[in-house]
C-alpha positions as CSV (number, residue, x, y, z in Angstrom):
1,X,3.2,5.2,-2.5
2,X,4.6,2.7,0.0
3,X,2.3,0.0,1.3
4,X,0.0,0.5,-1.7
5,X,0.4,-3.1,-2.7
6,X,-1.0,-4.2,0.7
7,X,-3.9,-1.7,0.4
8,X,-4.8,-2.9,-3.1
9,X,-4.7,-6.5,-2.0
10,X,-6.9,-5.9,1.1
11,X,-9.3,-3.8,-0.9
12,X,-9.8,-6.7,-3.3
13,X,-10.4,-9.1,-0.5
14,X,-13.0,-6.9,1.2
15,X,-14.9,-6.7,-2.1
16,X,-14.9,-10.5,-2.5
17,X,-15.9,-11.0,1.2
18,X,-18.5,-8.2,1.1
19,X,-16.9,-6.4,4.0
20,X,-17.1,-2.6,4.3
21,X,-14.0,-0.5,4.7
22,X,-12.8,3.1,5.0
23,X,-9.9,4.7,3.0
24,X,-8.0,7.4,4.9
25,X,-5.7,9.6,2.7
26,X,-3.4,12.4,3.7
27,X,-4.4,15.2,1.4
28,X,-2.4,18.1,2.9
29,X,0.4,18.6,5.5
30,X,1.5,21.8,7.2
31,X,4.8,22.0,9.1
32,X,6.5,18.7,10.1
33,X,4.7,15.5,9.1
34,X,5.9,11.9,9.1
35,X,4.0,11.0,5.9
36,X,3.4,13.2,2.9
37,X,0.2,14.0,0.9
38,X,-1.0,10.8,-0.9
39,X,-0.2,8.4,2.0
40,X,-3.1,6.0,2.6
41,X,-4.5,3.7,5.2
42,X,-7.4,1.2,4.7
43,X,-9.5,0.3,7.7
44,X,-11.9,-2.7,7.5
45,X,-15.1,-3.3,9.5
46,X,-13.7,-6.7,10.7
47,X,-10.7,-5.0,12.4
48,X,-8.1,-5.5,9.7
49,X,-6.1,-2.4,8.6
50,X,-3.0,-1.7,6.4
51,X,-1.0,1.3,5.5
52,X,0.1,4.3,7.6
53,X,-0.7,8.0,7.5
54,X,1.7,9.0,10.4
55,X,4.5,7.4,12.4
56,X,1.9,5.4,14.3
57,X,0.6,8.1,16.6
58,X,-2.6,8.9,14.7
59,X,-3.5,5.4,13.6
60,X,-5.3,4.2,16.8
61,X,-7.6,7.2,16.6
62,X,-8.1,6.7,12.9
63,X,-9.0,3.1,13.3
64,X,-11.4,3.9,16.2
65,X,-13.3,6.7,14.4
66,X,-13.1,5.9,10.7
67,X,-16.6,4.5,10.3
68,X,-18.2,7.0,12.6
69,X,-16.6,9.9,10.6
70,X,-17.9,8.6,7.3
71,X,-21.5,7.9,8.4
72,X,-22.7,10.9,6.4
73,X,-20.2,10.7,3.6
74,X,-16.6,11.7,2.8
75,X,-15.0,14.5,4.9
76,X,-11.7,15.9,5.8
77,X,-10.3,16.1,9.4
78,X,-7.3,18.1,10.6
79,X,-5.0,16.7,13.2
80,X,-2.7,19.0,15.1
81,X,0.6,17.6,16.4
82,X,2.0,20.9,17.8
83,X,2.0,21.1,21.5
84,X,1.3,19.0,24.6
85,X,-2.2,20.4,25.4
86,X,-4.6,18.0,23.9
87,X,-3.5,14.4,24.5
88,X,-7.1,13.5,25.5
89,X,-8.6,14.0,22.1
90,X,-10.2,10.6,22.0
91,X,-11.5,10.9,25.5
92,X,-13.1,14.3,24.8
93,X,-14.9,12.8,21.8
94,X,-16.1,9.9,23.9
95,X,-17.3,12.1,26.7
96,X,-19.1,14.6,24.5
97,X,-20.4,12.0,22.1
98,X,-19.9,14.3,19.1
99,X,-17.2,15.3,16.7
100,X,-17.3,18.3,14.3
101,X,-16.5,17.0,10.8
102,X,-15.8,20.5,9.5
103,X,-12.4,21.0,8.0
104,X,-11.7,23.8,10.6
105,X,-12.1,21.4,13.5
106,X,-8.6,20.3,14.7
107,X,-7.8,17.5,17.1
108,X,-4.6,18.2,19.0
109,X,-2.5,15.1,19.7
110,X,0.2,17.1,21.5
111,X,3.1,15.1,19.9
112,X,5.5,18.0,19.7
113,X,6.0,17.7,15.9
114,X,4.6,21.2,15.2
115,X,2.6,20.1,12.2
116,X,-0.9,19.6,10.9
117,X,-2.1,16.6,8.9
118,X,-5.3,16.9,6.8
119,X,-6.9,13.5,6.3
120,X,-9.7,12.6,3.8
121,X,-12.0,9.8,5.0
122,X,-14.2,8.0,2.5
123,X,-16.0,4.6,2.3
124,X,-14.3,2.1,0.1
125,X,-17.4,2.0,-2.2
126,X,-16.7,5.6,-3.1
127,X,-12.9,5.2,-3.2
128,X,-12.7,2.0,-5.1
129,X,-12.5,3.6,-8.6
130,X,-9.5,5.6,-7.4
131,X,-7.8,2.4,-6.3
132,X,-8.5,0.8,-9.7
133,X,-6.8,3.7,-11.4
134,X,-3.7,3.1,-9.2
135,X,-3.9,-0.6,-10.3
136,X,-4.0,0.6,-13.9
137,X,-1.0,2.9,-13.5
138,X,1.0,0.0,-12.1
139,X,-0.1,-2.4,-14.9
140,X,0.4,0.1,-17.8
141,X,3.5,1.9,-16.4
142,X,1.9,5.2,-17.4
143,X,1.4,8.0,-14.9
144,X,-1.9,9.7,-14.2
145,X,-2.8,13.2,-13.0
146,X,-5.6,13.2,-10.5
147,X,-7.3,16.1,-8.7
148,X,-9.1,15.4,-5.4
149,X,-11.5,18.0,-3.9
150,X,-10.7,18.5,-0.2
151,X,-12.8,21.6,0.5
152,X,-15.4,23.8,-1.1
153,X,-18.0,26.4,0.0
154,X,-20.7,23.8,-0.8
155,X,-23.5,26.3,-0.5
156,X,-22.4,27.7,-3.9
157,X,-21.3,24.6,-5.7
158,X,-22.4,21.0,-6.0
159,X,-18.9,19.7,-5.5
160,X,-18.8,16.8,-2.9
161,X,-15.7,16.4,-0.8
162,X,-13.6,13.6,-2.1
163,X,-14.6,14.1,-5.7
164,X,-11.8,13.1,-8.0
165,X,-11.0,14.1,-11.6
166,X,-8.7,12.5,-14.1
167,X,-7.0,15.6,-15.4
168,X,-5.7,14.0,-18.6
169,X,-9.0,12.5,-19.7
170,X,-11.5,15.0,-18.5
171,X,-12.7,17.7,-21.0
172,X,-15.1,20.5,-20.3
173,X,-18.1,21.1,-22.6
174,X,-21.2,23.1,-22.6
175,X,-23.6,20.2,-22.0
176,X,-24.4,18.1,-19.0
177,X,-21.3,16.0,-18.5
178,X,-21.3,12.3,-18.8
179,X,-19.0,11.2,-15.9
180,X,-17.4,7.9,-16.7
181,X,-15.4,5.5,-14.6
182,X,-12.3,7.0,-16.2
183,X,-13.2,10.3,-14.5
184,X,-13.3,8.6,-11.1
185,X,-16.8,9.8,-10.1
186,X,-20.4,9.2,-10.8
187,X,-21.5,12.7,-9.6
188,X,-22.1,15.4,-12.2
189,X,-20.8,19.0,-12.0
190,X,-24.2,20.6,-12.5
191,X,-26.2,23.3,-10.7
192,X,-30.0,23.2,-10.1
193,X,-30.7,24.1,-13.7
194,X,-28.9,21.0,-14.9
195,X,-26.1,22.8,-16.6
196,X,-22.5,23.9,-15.8
197,X,-22.3,27.1,-14.0
198,X,-19.6,29.4,-15.4
199,X,-17.8,29.4,-12.1
200,X,-17.5,25.6,-12.0
201,X,-16.6,25.5,-15.6
202,X,-13.7,27.9,-15.0
203,X,-12.5,25.9,-12.0
204,X,-12.5,22.6,-14.0
205,X,-10.7,24.3,-16.9
206,X,-8.0,25.6,-14.5
207,X,-7.6,22.2,-13.1
208,X,-7.3,20.5,-16.5
209,X,-4.5,22.9,-17.5
210,X,-2.7,22.9,-14.2
211,X,1.0,22.2,-14.5
212,X,2.3,20.3,-11.4
213,X,5.9,21.0,-10.4
214,X,8.6,18.4,-9.9
215,X,6.8,17.1,-6.8
216,X,4.2,14.3,-7.2
217,X,1.6,16.1,-5.1
218,X,0.6,19.7,-4.6
219,X,-2.1,21.5,-2.6
220,X,-3.9,24.3,-4.6
221,X,-6.7,26.7,-3.9
222,X,-8.9,27.9,-6.8
223,X,-11.4,30.8,-6.7
224,X,-13.9,32.0,-9.2
225,X,-17.2,33.9,-8.8
226,X,-17.4,33.5,-5.1
227,X,-16.7,29.8,-5.2
228,X,-13.5,28.7,-3.4
229,X,-12.2,25.1,-3.8
230,X,-9.1,23.4,-2.4
231,X,-7.6,20.4,-4.2
232,X,-4.9,17.8,-3.9
233,X,-3.3,17.3,-7.3
234,X,-1.3,14.1,-7.6
235,X,0.8,12.6,-10.3
236,X,0.3,8.9,-9.7
237,X,3.5,7.2,-10.6
238,X,4.2,3.6,-11.5
239,X,6.2,1.5,-9.1
240,X,9.9,1.8,-9.3
241,X,11.2,-1.2,-11.3
242,X,14.4,-3.2,-10.5
243,X,15.9,-5.7,-12.9
244,X,18.5,-7.9,-11.3
245,X,20.7,-9.8,-13.8
246,X,22.0,-12.7,-11.8
247,X,20.3,-15.1,-9.3
248,X,23.0,-15.9,-6.7
249,X,22.4,-16.0,-3.0
250,X,23.6,-12.4,-2.6
251,X,20.6,-11.3,-4.6
252,X,18.1,-12.4,-2.1
253,X,18.5,-9.5,0.4
254,X,18.4,-7.0,-2.4
255,X,15.0,-8.4,-3.5
256,X,13.8,-8.2,0.1
257,X,14.9,-4.6,0.5
258,X,13.4,-3.5,-2.8
259,X,10.1,-5.1,-2.0
260,X,10.1,-3.4,1.4
261,X,10.1,-0.2,-0.7
262,X,7.2,-1.5,-2.8
263,X,9.3,-1.8,-5.9
264,X,8.5,-4.2,-8.8
265,X,11.4,-6.7,-8.9
266,X,12.5,-9.0,-11.8
267,X,15.3,-11.5,-11.4
268,X,16.9,-13.1,-14.5
269,X,19.7,-15.5,-15.1
270,X,20.8,-17.6,-18.1
271,X,21.1,-20.6,-15.7
272,X,17.7,-22.0,-15.3
273,X,18.6,-23.8,-12.1
274,X,19.2,-20.5,-10.4
275,X,16.3,-18.4,-11.7
276,X,13.5,-20.2,-9.9
277,X,10.4,-19.0,-8.0
278,X,11.4,-21.2,-5.1
279,X,14.6,-19.3,-4.6
280,X,13.0,-15.8,-5.0
281,X,9.4,-16.0,-3.7
282,X,9.2,-12.3,-3.1
283,X,10.2,-11.2,-6.6
284,X,7.4,-10.3,-9.0
285,X,9.1,-12.0,-12.0
286,X,11.7,-14.7,-12.0
287,X,12.7,-16.2,-15.3
288,X,15.7,-17.8,-17.0
289,X,16.8,-15.6,-19.9
290,X,19.1,-16.6,-22.7
291,X,22.1,-14.4,-23.4
292,X,20.9,-14.4,-27.1
293,X,17.7,-12.5,-26.3
294,X,18.6,-8.8,-26.3
295,X,15.0,-7.8,-27.1
296,X,13.7,-9.4,-24.0
297,X,16.5,-7.8,-21.9
298,X,15.6,-4.4,-23.2
299,X,11.9,-4.9,-22.6
300,X,12.6,-5.9,-19.0
301,X,15.0,-3.0,-18.4
302,X,12.7,-0.4,-19.8
303,X,12.4,2.5,-17.3
304,X,14.0,0.3,-14.7
305,X,17.1,0.3,-12.4
306,X,19.4,-2.6,-13.6
307,X,21.8,-4.4,-11.3
308,X,24.3,-6.7,-12.9
309,X,25.2,-9.3,-10.3
310,X,25.7,-12.6,-12.1
311,X,29.3,-13.4,-10.9
312,X,29.9,-14.5,-14.4
313,X,32.1,-12.8,-16.9
314,X,30.2,-14.3,-19.8
315,X,26.8,-13.2,-18.5
316,X,27.9,-9.7,-17.5
317,X,29.7,-9.1,-20.8
318,X,26.6,-10.1,-22.8
319,X,24.2,-8.0,-20.7
320,X,26.6,-5.0,-20.7
321,X,27.1,-5.2,-24.4
322,X,23.4,-4.6,-25.0
323,X,22.6,-2.2,-22.2
324,X,25.6,0.2,-22.8
325,X,24.3,0.9,-26.3
326,X,20.9,2.0,-24.9
327,X,21.6,4.4,-22.0
328,X,18.3,6.2,-22.3
329,X,16.4,3.0,-21.9
330,X,16.9,2.5,-18.1
331,X,17.2,4.8,-15.1
332,X,20.2,3.2,-13.5
333,X,22.9,0.7,-14.4
334,X,25.2,-0.8,-11.8
335,X,27.9,-3.5,-12.1
336,X,29.0,-5.7,-9.2
337,X,32.7,-6.4,-8.8
338,X,35.9,-4.4,-8.5
339,X,36.6,-1.5,-10.8
340,X,39.3,-3.3,-12.8
341,X,37.0,-6.1,-13.7
342,X,34.3,-3.8,-15.1
343,X,36.9,-1.8,-17.0
344,X,38.1,-5.1,-18.5
345,X,34.6,-6.0,-19.6
346,X,34.0,-2.5,-21.1
347,X,37.3,-2.7,-23.1
348,X,36.4,-6.2,-24.4
349,X,33.0,-5.0,-25.5
350,X,34.5,-1.9,-27.2
351,X,36.9,-4.2,-29.1
352,X,34.1,-6.1,-30.8
353,X,32.0,-3.1,-31.7
354,X,32.1,-1.6,-35.1
355,X,31.5,1.8,-33.6
356,X,32.8,1.7,-30.0
357,X,31.9,5.3,-29.5
358,X,28.3,4.2,-29.2
359,X,29.1,3.0,-25.7
360,X,30.4,6.3,-24.4
361,X,27.1,7.6,-22.9
362,X,26.3,4.2,-21.4
363,X,29.7,4.0,-19.7
364,X,29.2,7.5,-18.3
365,X,25.9,6.2,-16.8
366,X,27.4,3.0,-15.4
367,X,28.0,2.8,-11.7
368,X,30.9,0.5,-10.7
369,X,31.6,-1.0,-8.3
370,X,27.8,-1.0,-7.7
371,X,26.4,0.7,-4.5
372,X,27.7,3.1,-1.9
373,X,30.3,2.2,0.7
374,X,28.3,2.3,3.9
375,X,30.3,-0.2,5.9
376,X,29.4,-3.6,7.1
377,X,30.0,-7.0,5.5
378,X,28.0,-9.6,3.6
379,X,25.2,-9.6,1.2
380,X,22.8,-7.6,3.4
381,X,25.3,-4.7,3.7
382,X,25.9,-4.9,-0.1
383,X,22.2,-4.8,-0.7
384,X,21.8,-1.7,1.5
385,X,24.5,0.1,-0.4
386,X,23.0,-0.8,-3.7
387,X,19.5,0.4,-2.7
388,X,20.9,3.6,-1.3
389,X,22.7,4.4,-4.6
390,X,19.8,3.5,-6.8
391,X,17.4,5.6,-4.7
392,X,19.7,8.6,-4.8
393,X,20.1,8.3,-8.6
394,X,16.4,7.8,-9.3
395,X,15.4,10.6,-7.1
396,X,18.2,12.9,-8.3
397,X,19.7,13.3,-4.9
398,X,23.4,14.1,-4.3
399,X,25.0,11.9,-1.7
400,X,27.6,13.1,0.8
401,X,31.1,13.3,-0.6
402,X,32.5,10.7,1.7
403,X,30.1,8.1,0.1
404,X,31.7,8.8,-3.3
405,X,35.3,8.6,-2.0
406,X,37.2,5.4,-2.5
407,X,34.5,4.0,-4.7
408,X,36.5,0.9,-5.4
409,X,35.2,-0.4,-2.0
410,X,36.5,-3.4,-0.2
411,X,32.9,-4.3,0.4
412,X,32.2,-4.6,-3.3
413,X,35.4,-6.6,-3.8
414,X,34.9,-8.9,-0.9
415,X,31.3,-9.5,-2.0
416,X,32.5,-10.7,-5.4
417,X,33.5,-14.2,-4.8
């Protein structure tokens, strides 16, 4: 969910300033697409906008038409990027003065990408509860499963486009439902008689028991009793977290690159004069942390990627001694410096442990020297290699074999001064 931080920030500002806005969300893609389902863009009435739903080709049209498209409520538009016959999409709309908001209507942008992008448009007043859930996921570090309705044969069901359900909190009962803020909607699933129809009840039950795959978003179609609905099911994940142990100058580009990926970044150092907000203004947390506070270290490293970059044997030894005993606590652990230095640290830690075998799993998970050998020189090149390795590990991607060869890279050694 890149650029989400900017969207949440601007959404909060528009609320304070009483400015209307439209949230555009990719809810489905077919064929080649630059962004995946879940990508968002916020367009404000005063001209400001943040986020991207394509590589920049659809955004001018989106900004131009967002408020017009949502004048009657939320709807889904389909944008075709297949061939070169249709570059005048905006001009056709302007000349005709109309635009069909039905899902089947496709605007062809002739970009040669051979894909389709389905985009949900909704006013921020409707979408704000969804953004608040994203905020909650980030604060709590607990994922959420959300289903968003992107199409239904509305003549047979009172299901408004853009309706969202919290699949973990929602339960189906026989009475008129009380839709709370937690369920992300103030619209009830009822027919004209004021009760659940069996068809709608079956659809909601199917959603509440749906098992999403390893992907964080899926498009599903559900049918029951003549009612057909199409949904985007998302697993809203917390931000990736990066804990950097060490506050030297070579940490600064790593913080910058991580924030460009919308990660939550914490910088710690036992030397208070280094761990300052002035030195790392982009980081989310910057604190001096004593080497005698293992509980705080474990709390900060929980579910995070950890980079040991202190340039201090004393600091690295103390941090490693704690972290190697808790390998299931973090997602990644990397140690800066040449291989022989890290092996020396590990051997010293083993020597003072009553049960040195407790370090075995942690050592297997330890990456050293930290980062991939991508070439280049200096802190920026080092940061790029570190981010590449962390991303590959956290997303369970296998890197090319040549990146793993000669892992005792000269870059890592030269960077350790």
